[in-house]
N, C-alpha and C positions, 0 to 999 in steps of 0.2 A: 575088239574095237574096230569100227568101220573107218577105212581110209576115205572112201567115197560111197555114194549110193548109185550103183550102176544105172538104176532106173532114171536118174536125173539126166544122164547122157542119152539114153534111149529116147526119152521124151523130147529133149532139146534137139537131137538130130532129126527127129520126126518133124518138129515145129519148123525147123530151118530147111527142111526138104533136102537132107543129105542124099537121099536116093536120087532125086533129080539132078543134083550137082554131080553125082558120080556117072551120070550119063554123058557128060561132056568128054570130048576127045582126050584131054589130058589125063583123065582118070579111068579110061576105058579098061574094062575087065575087073574092076573092083566093085565090091558090094557093101551094103550097110553091115552085113554080118562080118565082113573082113574088117571094117572100121571098128566095130565093137570088140573084135578079137584083139585088136591093138590096144584098146582101152583095158581089156581084161589082162593082157600081158603086163601093161604098165601097172595095173593095180596089184598084180601078184608080186612084181619086183618091189613096188613101193612098200607092200606089207611085209615081205620076207627079207628084203635086202636093205632097203633105205630106212624104214622106221626103226628097226632094232638099234641103229647107231645114232639116232637123233640126239639123245641125251649125251652120249659119249662125245660126239663131235662138238657139242656145246660146251662141255666141261673141259675137254682136252683140246684147247684152241690150237691153231697152227702155231708153230714155233720156228724161230730163225736159228739155224744151226751155226756152228762155228765156221763152217766152210762157206757161209753166205747163202745157203739154200734153205728153202722153206719146207717144213715137214708137216703133213696132215695125217690124221688117223688112218691106219691101214685099211680099216673097214670102208672108208670113203673112197680110197684109191681102188680097192677091189670092186666097189659098186660101179665105178666108171667103166671097168672092164666088162661087167655084166650088162650095162646099158649099151656098150659098143657091140657086144656079141648079139644082143637082142635087136640090133638095127635101129635103136631109138634116136641115134644122132642123125639118121638119114631120112627121116619121115617125109619131109617136104621137097627133097632135092630130086632133080632129074635122074632117071635111070642111067643116063650116060655118065653121071658122076658117081654112080653106085647107090643112088637114092631109091626110095620106095615110091616117090611121086604121088604122095597122098595129099588130100586137101588140108589146108590150114586148120579147118574145123577139127579134123582128127588129130592133128599135131597138138593143138591147144588142149584137147581133151586128154591126150596121153601125157603131155608135159604137166598139165595141171594135176593129174593123178599122182605123178611122181612128186610134185611139190607138196602135195598133201601128206606124203610119207616123210619127206625130209627136204626142206626147202634149200638148205645149204648145199647138199650134194646135187640136187636137181639143177641148181643154178650153174654148175659147170656146163651142163648140157645146154641150158638156155643161152649162155654167152657164146658157146661154140657155134650153135645153129645161126645166131645172128651174125657172127663174124664171117662164117662161111657163105651165108647168103649175100652179104655185101660183096665179098670177093668174087663170088660167082657172077654178080651183076656188073662189076666194074673192072675185074681183073683181066689180064691178057690170057690167052690159052696156056702159056707157060706158067704164069702165076697160079692159074686154076689147078693145073696139074701138080704143082709143088705144094700149094697151101690149102686148096679146097678139098680135094679128094681125100687126103689123110684126115681131115676134120669130119667129113661125111662118114668115114669109116670108124671114127671115134679113136683113132690112134693119136691124133693131135687135138688139142683144145685151143680155144681162142679167148681173147680179151679185147676191150677197147680202152685206149689210153687217151683221155681227153683232158681232164682237170689237171691244174697245176697249183701248187701251194698258194701262190699270190693271186691266182685268177679265179679259182672256184668255178662257178657256173658262167662267168664272163669269159667265154672262150676267145673273144677278140683280143684279150690281154695275155694270151699264152706267149711264152718266151722260147720254147723249144725251137731249135733251128736245124735246118737240113742243108748240108753242103754237097753240091754235085760231086760225084765220084766215078764218072764214066758210065759205061753201059755194058751189060752182059746178057746172057740168055734170058734172064728174068726181067729185063727192061732197064730203065734209067735208075742207076744206083746212087744212093745218097748216104752221107754220114750224119747220123742223128745224134744231137746232144741236147740235154735238158732233163728236167725232173718232172715226173708225173705222180699225182697223188690220188688216193682212193681207188686203186686199180683192183677190182674184184678178180680173184683167180690169178693174180699177177705173177705168182711164182709157186712152184711145187714140182714134185717129181712123179706125179701120179700117172702121167701119160708121156709119150715119147718126146713131145715138143709142145711149146706154147707159141701160138701165132698172135703177136700183138699188132693191132691197128692203131697207129700213132698219128696224132695231129701235130704238125710242126710248120714253121714258116721258112721259106727259102729267102735268105737275105739278099738285099740289093748288092751291087758291085762295091759300094762303100762299106758294106758290113752291117748296115742298119736293117731292121726288120720292118716289113710292111705293117702299116697300122690297120686295125679293124679286122673283121672276119673274112674279108675278101682275099686276104693274103695267106689264108690257111690252106695247107696241102695235106694229103693223106698218104701214109706210107705203111707198107707191111714189113714188120720188123720181127723176125722169129727169134726165140730164145737160143735155138741151135740153128746154125746155118746149114744149107743143103749138104755141105761136105762133112757135117757132124761137129764142127768146131763151135764152141760157145761164143755167142755174140757179146758185144760190149754193153751188157745190161746188168746192173747190180741192184740188189734189194737194199734200199736205204733204211727200211724199217717196216714193221707191221703195225697196222692200225687196229686197236682192240675195241671192237664195237659191242654194244649191248645186245645185239642180235645178229643173226646170220654168222654166228661165230665159227662154224665149220668151214666157211669159205674164206680162204686167206685174202686179206685186203692189204694191199702193199703200197708203199712209196717206192717208186722205181727211179733209178738214175740211168739215163742213156748217155753213153759216151764218156763215162767217168774214167776209163782207162784201165779198170781193174781186169777186164776180161777181153781186151782188144785182140781179135783173132790174128792180126797181122802187124801189130805194133802201131798202126795208124790210129789217130784219135777218132772216136765216133762209132756208134753202133751202125751196122750195115742194114739199110732198108731199101725197099724199092717203091718208087712212086706208083700210085694208082691213078690212072687217067692223066689229067693235065695239072700243072702247077696252078694253085689258087682255087681248085675245085674241091678241096677237102671237106669243107663244112656241109655243102649239099650232099656229098657222098656219104658222110658220116651220119647225116640225118636218116639215111636209109636204115642203119642199125639202131640209131637212137630211138626212132619211132617204134621199131619192132621191140626194142628193150622197154619202152614205155608201156606197150601193150602187155609185155611179159611181167612187168612190175604189178600192173593191175591184176594179172592172172595169179601172181604169187600171193597178193593180198586176199584175193577171192578164195584161194584154196586154204589159206590159214583160217579164214572165217568159216569155211566148210568143215575143216577138221575140228575147229573149236566148237562148232555147233554139235557135231556128233559126240564129242567128248562130254559136253554139257548135258546132252540128251541122255547119254548112257548113265552119267552120274545121277541125274535127276530121277531116273527110273529106279536106280539101285539104292540111293540114300534115303533112309527112313528117318523122318524127324517131324515132330509135332502131330497135331490132330486137328480135325475140322471142329469148328464151334459146335458145342453141344455133345461132343463125344465124351464117353466115360474116360477119365484119366487112366483107368486100368486097361483100356483098350490098347492094342498094338499101335505104334506110331505109323503114320502113312508115308508113302514115298513123296518126296518133296515136289514131284511133278504135279501132284494134285493141288498144290497151293496156287492161288490165282496169280500172285506176283511172279512166281517161277514160270508159269505159262506165258505171262507177258514178256518176260525176258527171252524165253525160247522162241516165241513168235517173232520177236524183234530180230534175233539172230537168224532165224530161217528166212525172214523177209530180206535181210541184207545179203546173206550168203547166196541164196538161190536167185535173188534179183541180179546180183553181181555176176553169177555164173551165166545167167541168160545173156547179160551184156557182153561177156567175154566171147561166148560162142557166136553171138550176132556179129561182133567185130571181126571174128575169124571168117565168118561167111562173107563179109564185105571184102576182106583180103582176097578170098577165092574169086569173088565176082569181079573185082578190079582186074584180075589177071586172066579170067577164063570166061566171063559172060559172053554170050553169043553176039552182042551188038556193041558198037563203039559207044553208043549213048549209055547203055547199061554199065559198061566198064567205067566210063567217065563219072557217072552218078555215084557208083560205089566208091570210087576214089575220093570224090569230094566229101561224101558223107563220112568215110573213114577218117579223113584228115580232120574234119570238124570234131568228130567224136573222140579222137585220140587223147586230148587233154582230160576228157571225162573218163575214158577207159582207164587211164593211168591213175587219176587222183580220186575218183569216187570210191572204188573198192579200197584204196589205201586208207582213206580217212574213215570210212564207215566200218571197215573190218576191225579197226581199233575199238570202235564202240561195241561191235559184236563180241569181240574178245573180252572187253570189259564185262559184258553180261555173262560170258562163259565163266570168267573168274569169279564173279559175284555168286553165281549158282553153286560153284564149288565151295563158297564160303571161305573159312580159314584155310581149308585144304588147298584152295586155288592159289594161295599166296606162298605155298611151300614148293620145294623142288620134288616132292613126292609125286606130283602131278605135272603134266607137261604144258598146262595152260599158261603158266607164267613164262615159259620158254616161247610159246607161240606169240604171246603178247609182246615180248621183247623183240622177236623176229620181225613182227609187222611194223614196229615203230620206225624202222628204216624206210619203209615203202613210201610214206608221204614226202621223203627227203630226196632219195637218189633218183637219177635220171630226170632231174628238174623238180624242185619243190612244188608244193601245192600252189604257192603264190605265183611261181613261174608258169604253171599250167593255166592259171587264171589270166595272166597277161597274154599268153599265147592265144587263149580262146577269144579274148576281146580284141587284142591288137591284130593278130594275123587272121583268125578265122571269122571274125565279124566285121570289124571296121575296114580292113583292107579290101574285102570283097563285098562290102555293103550288105551283109546279111544273106548272101545268096545261098550258102550251104545250110544256114539255119532254116531258111525257107524250105529247102529240100527236106530237112528233118521234119518240119512242121507238117508238110504234106503227108508224110507217112504216119505221123501221129493222128492226124485228122482222119485218115482212111481207117485206122484201127478203131477210133472212136465211133465212126459210122457203123462199122461191123459190130462192135460191142453193143450198140443200142438194140440190135436185133437178136441177140443171143439169149437163150434160155437154158437153164441147167437140168431140166427134166424133173426137178423136184419142187417146182413152184417158184423158183428164183430166176433172176436174170442178171445181166451185166450192165443194165442201163445206169444204175447209180454209180458203178465203178467208172463207166465211160464218161459220165457227167463230171466226176471228180477229176479225171485226167484232163478233160476239156477245160475246166476252170483253171487248173495249173498251167495249161498251155496259154490261155488268155493272159494270165499274170506274167508269164515269161515273155510272151510276145511284146507286151507293153514295155517291159524293162529293156528288151533288146532294142526296140525302137528308140528309147531314151538314150541308150548307149550310142547308137548310130548317129543320133542327132547332136550329141555333145561336141561342141567345138573344141574344147580344151582336152587334148589327147591325154595329158598327164592325169587329169581327174577321171577321165573315162577308164584309164588303166587301174586307177585306185579302186574301182568297183570290181576288179577281176575275180577275186575269191568269192564274194557274195553271188556274182553271176554264175561262176563255175558251180557253186553248190546248188543254185536254183535250177540251172539247166540239167545238172546231174540228177537231181531228184525227179525232175520232169521225165528224163530219159528212163530212169528206173521205173517210175510209175507207168510209163508206156510199155516197157518190157513186161511188167506184171500184167497189164491189160492184154498184151499179146499172148502171154502164157495162159491166162484165163480162157481166152478164145481157143487156143490150141488144145488145152486139156479137155474142154467141152467137145471139140471136134473129134479128138482121138477117142474119147469115151463113147461118143455116139457111133463111131466106126468100129467099136469093139476092140480097140487096140490097147486098152488098159484094163487089166484084170482086177486090180485093187481099187475098190471104191474110195477108200480112205486117201489114196494118192490124189484122186480128183478133188475131194473136198478140202484136202490140205492145201492144194495149189490155189483153190478159190478163196479159202480163208486168208492165206498169206497176201494175195492180191488186194483183198478188201482191207486187211490190216494195214498194209503199206499206204493205201489211199487214205484211210481214215486218220492214221497217226503220223505219217511222214509228209504227205503232200501239203498239209497246211503250213509247214515250215517255209514253204516257198514265199509266202506273203511277207515274212520278215526279211528275207534276203533281197527280194525285189523292192521292198518298201523304201529303203534308203536311196535306191536308184530313182524311183518314181518321184521321190521327194526332192531330188537333186541335192542330196545331203553332202556337205563337205566336212562332216564331223570327224572323219579320219584324215582326209586330204589336207584339211586346214590346220591340223595339229602342228605346233611348232616344237623345235628341239627343246627349248627351255621350259616347256610344259610337262615334260616327262620326268 
């Protein structure tokens, strides 16, 4: 069973010019072969260490012991040690912190490969890298020494503690409070009290320590809490303090989800008094930066987490595609019309409808993977591009695309896995095959780190209306450049990309018109009501563009003699055309309600439901 197809990463690295990226000073001395060796290492660990306990970690969920500690399966804990020994916690970090200083493109490829083997176990690494990256960006030298370096080494792991039972995604309404408690070598110390909900990796004993990043509010002198998001501050609150004592953090319970079951999801109480290290109330934490700056700081990790959610969904779609493909080649059932009933049954991959479903899966999975690597390249460009203008443009485009990077793979991976399950037939509905597990795992991805609806509001409210379409215009320029190139491309077998380019152009025209309508709408509430349809429309446009780019790239690489397998070339071209023919037409329906100025949803009243 394939975890990944290594050729996909070779092709995408070539398309996104990883070789040119590695010539920049930050990555000096590294080569494309080095990058591929990291992917190979991740694939080996995914196949030999992570995948074998995928089902076990799903059926033997984390449990809360009598002593209040959370237990996970031993195989997952051992796997974290393997990942640490392999240096896979350290990929993107500076060498001064013990990191490998690799591009984000390579990190995303390696992390995605691990996710394809076992999403729950790989998510410990995902959270830790995001936690350590935030701390490395905002922490003091002492905080970095105490909390970043152990995470880079994989000895400690990290979480982010945002949501609360009464607040959910409305972080302005959190009630956790932080009382000043002096100052020490790690900075301004506070006592944290409050309850946090939905904390992935919130407790376990798999590593030496867990570093929590906690949002809380510093109360006014009269004890009241600041209203709104501007009063939120960010604190680093470890499970075990630097002297080894347990901090005042208690597991109130475990949340039992339909997927991601191997990753403990906790309700945590801070400052409950059960584990107070010195008898004083409150968990000990240290302020990051200044009071009131917590939400902008936490968005550093939240945005990285959103990209990682998109990556998780992508790799579930990739794994599901490989499972369905293997099953379709092995499973014999039925015959072609006109065949003798006495003839042997044919593999189901020969049936047209199975081909349709496999093509749909491939178009979604490989389109999403192209998007993920492109987003990773933008992260690298934002940090290392040679000019300030290039860095600024990369940052703007990345910010605009982040809601799409998070939500498009999450939503369409579920459709892809639906097809994978359908190809397996009745077997797909059983636990004898892992498709049902992947299907359950992915169902969380459209929800956590901001639901699809929240991503739509973000796209329209922040990324379009607030800046009057500036970042969308930047995206449109790149799409138009690809269209112009595509019009000139020939595949060497009598075909060309002009039809594909024209289909992407038509999609762009439809989306541009809808964006103009969104920008012109005076009523902000109604404009936001169009968030999800616009999110889907822009997302499909982006994937159509990514497929056009892949079609251009595969022809260029083929012409340069860089691809030995002709079927790899024709497969990429077929998928690009399939997506354009079957998926891009959906954009008209999503943009239609915007162009018609429809209030069919916005105008619905409570008593009508």
